[in-house]
C-alpha positions in Angstrom: 63.9 108.6 108.0 65.0 105.7 106.0 64.8 102.5 108.2 67.5 99.9 107.3 70.2 98.9 109.1 69.6 98.6 112.8 68.0 95.4 114.0 68.2 96.3 117.7 66.9 99.1 119.8 70.3 100.3 120.7 71.9 103.2 119.7 75.0 101.4 119.0 76.1 98.1 117.2 79.3 96.6 116.5 80.3 96.3 112.7 79.5 93.2 110.9 82.8 91.3 109.9 81.6 90.2 106.7 81.6 94.2 105.8 85.3 94.0 105.5 86.0 91.8 102.7 88.0 92.1 99.3 90.8 90.6 97.1 93.7 88.7 98.8 97.1 89.0 97.0 98.7 86.2 99.1 101.8 86.2 96.6 102.9 89.6 97.8 103.0 89.1 101.6 102.5 92.1 103.8 103.5 94.5 101.2 100.0 93.2 99.3 97.9 93.9 102.4 94.8 95.8 101.7 92.2 97.6 104.4 90.0 94.7 105.0 92.9 92.8 106.1 94.3 95.3 108.4 91.1 96.6 110.1 90.4 95.7 113.7 86.7 95.4 114.3 86.0 96.3 118.2 83.0 96.8 120.2 82.8 99.7 122.1 84.2 97.9 125.2 87.4 96.9 123.4 87.4 100.2 122.2 87.7 101.8 125.6 90.0 99.0 126.9 92.6 98.9 124.1 95.8 100.5 124.9 97.5 101.0 121.5 98.1 104.7 120.6 98.5 106.8 117.7 95.9 104.9 115.7 93.0 106.0 113.7 89.4 104.9 114.9 86.6 104.7 112.2 83.1 105.4 113.3 79.8 105.1 111.4 76.8 107.5 112.1 73.9 105.8 110.5 71.3 108.7 110.8 69.4 111.0 108.4 66.8 112.1 110.9 68.5 115.5 110.4 68.1 115.5 106.7 64.4 114.6 106.9 64.1 117.6 109.2 65.8 119.7 106.9 63.3 118.5 103.9 66.0 116.6 102.1 66.4 113.5 100.3 66.7 110.7 102.9 68.8 107.6 102.4 72.2 108.6 104.0 71.1 106.3 107.1 72.7 103.4 104.8 76.0 105.1 103.9 78.5 104.0 106.8 78.6 100.5 105.7 78.7 101.3 101.9 81.6 103.3 102.3 83.4 100.8 104.5 82.7 98.2 101.5 84.3 100.5 99.2 87.2 101.0 101.3 87.6 97.7 102.4 89.7 96.8 98.6 92.0 99.7 98.9 95.6 99.3 99.5 97.3 99.5 102.8 100.3 101.6 103.1 100.9 102.4 106.9 102.8 99.6 108.7 105.9 100.4 110.2 108.6 97.8 111.4 107.8 98.3 115.0 104.3 97.3 114.6 104.8 94.0 112.4 104.5 90.6 114.2 105.5 87.3 112.9 102.5 85.8 114.5 99.9 86.2 111.5 96.9 85.4 113.9 97.5 88.8 115.4 96.0 91.7 113.8 98.6 94.6 114.5 96.5 97.2 112.8 96.2 100.6 114.1 93.0 101.1 112.2 90.0 100.3 114.4 86.6 100.3 113.3 84.5 101.0 116.3 81.2 100.3 114.9 77.9 102.4 114.1 75.8 104.7 115.9 72.1 104.7 115.2 69.1 107.2 115.6 66.1 105.4 117.1 62.7 106.8 117.4 63.8 110.1 115.9 65.6 110.9 118.9 68.4 112.9 117.3 69.8 114.4 120.1 70.3 111.0 121.7 72.2 109.6 118.9 74.4 112.7 118.8 75.1 112.2 122.4 76.1 108.7 121.5 78.6 109.8 119.0 80.2 112.3 121.0 80.8 109.6 123.7 82.6 107.4 121.1 84.4 110.3 119.6 85.6 111.4 123.2 86.6 108.1 124.2 88.9 107.4 121.1 90.5 110.8 121.3 91.1 110.1 125.2 93.2 107.3 124.2 95.0 109.5 121.8 93.6 108.2 118.6 92.4 110.2 115.6 89.1 109.8 114.4 87.2 109.6 111.3 83.3 109.5 111.3 81.2 108.0 108.3 77.8 109.8 108.1 74.9 110.0 107.6 73.3 113.5 107.3 75.5 116.8 108.2 73.9 116.4 111.9 76.7 114.4 112.3 79.0 117.4 112.8 77.1 118.4 115.9 78.0 115.1 117.6 81.5 115.2 116.3 82.2 118.5 117.6 80.7 117.9 121.2 83.1 114.6 121.4 85.9 116.7 120.4 85.0 119.7 122.9 84.6 117.3 125.6 88.3 115.8 125.2 89.8 119.2 124.9 88.0 120.4 128.1 89.8 117.4 130.0 93.0 118.3 128.5 92.8 121.8 129.4 91.1 121.9 132.6 94.4 122.1 134.5 94.7 125.6 132.6 91.5 126.9 134.0 93.3 129.0 136.5 96.1 129.9 134.6 96.8 132.7 131.8 97.1 129.8 129.4 94.4 130.6 126.5 91.4 128.2 126.0 91.6 125.7 123.0 91.2 127.3 119.6 89.6 124.9 117.4 89.4 125.2 113.4 86.6 123.9 111.9 86.9 123.5 108.1 83.9 122.3 106.2 83.8 121.7 102.5 80.3 122.3 101.7 77.9 123.8 99.4 75.6 125.0 102.5 76.6 126.9 105.8 74.3 124.7 107.7 73.8 127.6 109.9 70.1 127.6 110.0 67.9 129.0 112.9 66.5 126.6 115.5 64.5 126.8 118.7 65.7 125.9 122.0 62.8 123.5 122.7 63.7 121.8 119.4 60.1 121.7 118.5 59.1 125.2 116.5 62.2 124.8 114.3 64.1 121.6 115.2 67.5 121.1 115.1 68.5 119.2 111.7 71.1 118.6 109.1 71.0 122.3 108.4 71.8 123.6 111.9 74.8 121.9 113.2 77.2 124.8 113.0 74.8 127.2 114.6 74.7 125.0 117.5 78.3 124.8 117.6 78.7 128.6 117.5 76.3 129.0 120.5 78.2 125.8 122.2 81.4 128.0 121.7 79.8 130.9 123.2 78.7 129.2 126.4 82.3 128.0 126.7 83.9 131.2 126.1 85.8 129.7 123.0 86.5 131.5 119.7 84.1 130.2 117.1 86.7 129.6 114.1 84.7 128.3 111.1 85.9 128.0 107.3 83.0 126.9 105.0 84.8 126.3 101.4 82.5 125.8 98.3 79.4 127.7 99.5 76.7 127.9 96.7 75.0 131.6 96.6 72.3 130.0 94.7 71.5 127.4 97.6 72.1 129.6 100.7 69.7 132.4 101.4 70.6 136.2 102.4 69.8 135.5 105.9 72.6 132.6 105.9 75.1 135.0 104.3 74.2 137.7 107.0 74.5 135.3 109.8 77.7 134.0 108.4 79.2 137.5 108.3 77.8 138.4 111.9 79.8 135.1 113.2 82.9 135.7 111.4 82.8 132.8 109.1 85.6 132.5 106.6 83.9 131.1 103.7 84.6 131.0 99.7 82.0 130.3 97.2 82.0 127.5 94.7 83.1 129.6 91.9 86.2 130.9 93.9 87.5 127.4 94.0 88.7 127.3 90.6 91.8 125.9 90.0 93.4 129.1 88.8 92.5 130.7 92.0 93.9 127.7 94.4 97.0 129.5 95.0 95.3 132.3 96.8 92.7 130.1 98.7 95.6 127.9 99.8 97.4 130.9 101.2 94.0 132.2 103.0 93.6 128.6 104.4 97.2 128.6 105.7 96.6 131.8 107.6 93.2 130.3 109.3 95.2 127.2 110.1 98.0 129.2 111.7 95.9 130.7 114.2 94.1 127.6 115.7 95.4 125.1 118.0 93.4 121.9 116.7 91.4 121.1 113.5 88.0 119.5 112.7 87.6 118.5 109.0 84.1 117.8 107.9 83.3 117.0 104.3 79.8 117.3 103.0 79.6 115.0 99.7 77.3 117.4 98.2 80.1 120.0 97.8 81.1 118.0 94.4 79.5 118.6 91.2 76.5 116.3 90.5 78.8 114.6 88.0 81.3 113.7 90.4 79.2 112.7 93.2 75.3 112.0 92.2 74.5 110.0 95.4 74.0 112.7 97.7 71.1 114.6 99.7 71.3 117.6 97.9 73.0 117.3 94.3 74.9 120.5 93.3 74.5 122.0 89.8 77.7 123.6 90.0 79.8 122.1 92.8 83.6 122.0 93.0 86.1 119.6 91.9 88.0 116.8 93.5 91.2 118.2 92.5 90.5 121.7 94.1 89.5 120.0 97.4 92.6 117.6 97.2 94.7 120.6 96.8 93.2 122.5 99.9 93.3 119.3 102.0 97.2 119.3 101.9 97.8 122.3 104.3 95.2 120.7 106.7 97.0 117.3 106.5 100.6 119.0 107.0 99.4 121.4 109.8 101.6 121.0 113.2 101.7 122.6 116.3 104.3 124.1 118.2 105.4 120.7 119.6 105.2 119.0 116.0 102.0 117.1 116.3 99.3 117.0 113.9 96.7 119.6 114.3 93.9 117.3 112.5 92.2 115.5 115.4 88.9 114.2 113.6 87.2 114.4 110.4 83.9 113.3 109.4 82.1 112.7 106.0 78.4 113.5 105.8 75.4 113.4 103.2 76.3 110.5 100.9 73.2 109.0 99.8 73.3 105.5 98.4 69.8 105.5 97.1 70.8 107.9 94.3 74.2 106.8 93.8 75.3 105.4 90.1 77.4 102.4 89.9 78.9 103.3 93.4 80.4 106.0 91.9 79.8 108.3 95.2 80.8 105.7 97.4 84.1 105.2 95.9 84.6 108.9 96.1 83.7 108.8 99.7 85.9 105.8 100.3 88.7 107.5 98.5 88.5 110.7 100.8 88.5 108.4 103.8 91.6 106.5 102.5 93.5 110.0 101.9 92.4 111.1 105.5 93.4 108.1 107.1 96.6 108.0 105.4 97.5 111.6 106.6 96.5 110.8 110.2 98.4 107.7 110.4 101.4 109.3 108.8 101.7 112.0 111.4 
């Protein structure tokens, strides 16, 4: 695993304030704000204590131990802060009059940076548990969550946090006829990440290639439906065993060539059908779903991949999805597998930051 960023033995550290720097357009006043001027950097205790609702919490999962175990190219451990730096200078469009203040020393931002979770001593399970705790805490405060990876082992931590939150929300329904929560997982990825693992985590250890198999078993234990859509799968990069397991689990998947622009209307219709059947959405984007020319800085570059335009079109139904009460279905999202070691002129960092910008815009608008 690439060592880099964690100077302590703790699994958690507050984001350094100097990460959030950028241009200041003082002449434009509040209308000229950028992310670095609006973000509130909080430690985990402040995050737990804050009472502001309907905001977004940004977390970093600085870990690529799962990538190493999966025999991939390490380096994603450095990604969260690199993405933050690329996001810092992007324009802010989220203020509403009720949240404004004349006291310029008070940050009224509803975008909170909740810090980084690290993987120490190759203890992947512990770091995923730490991530789950932070995701759950933010959701319990009625905030949406975005997590920046890190390898795709991030998904097991993110989902556990979401699962615990929803168990709390729905626990008073246990003795009633109300159905259990239906979570729709939408993964833009060249890989299923359904690899087999052993329960002792030794013979076949969990990794960046196993999270959705872990989630499937977790849902089975809870008696929940496993609603998993994987969009952008590369048949050249997934064995027949993985396709067979995906079929057995009822995974809704479409291959990379099926996401061409002339097929998007059909894909969007299918995605809307998937979304209509669930109560909540968890969005996860593996940056290696894009072609290598668009995203060179990833753990496993794609020879073909899919276009940013296709992903943007498919994100819209996810962003617009509402439940019967008019609330957004999308509660949590994460980005995985950005690897700064192989980036070219921060091209992939800017892509990841733009995706984060799009997701936060949707979350703060709903």
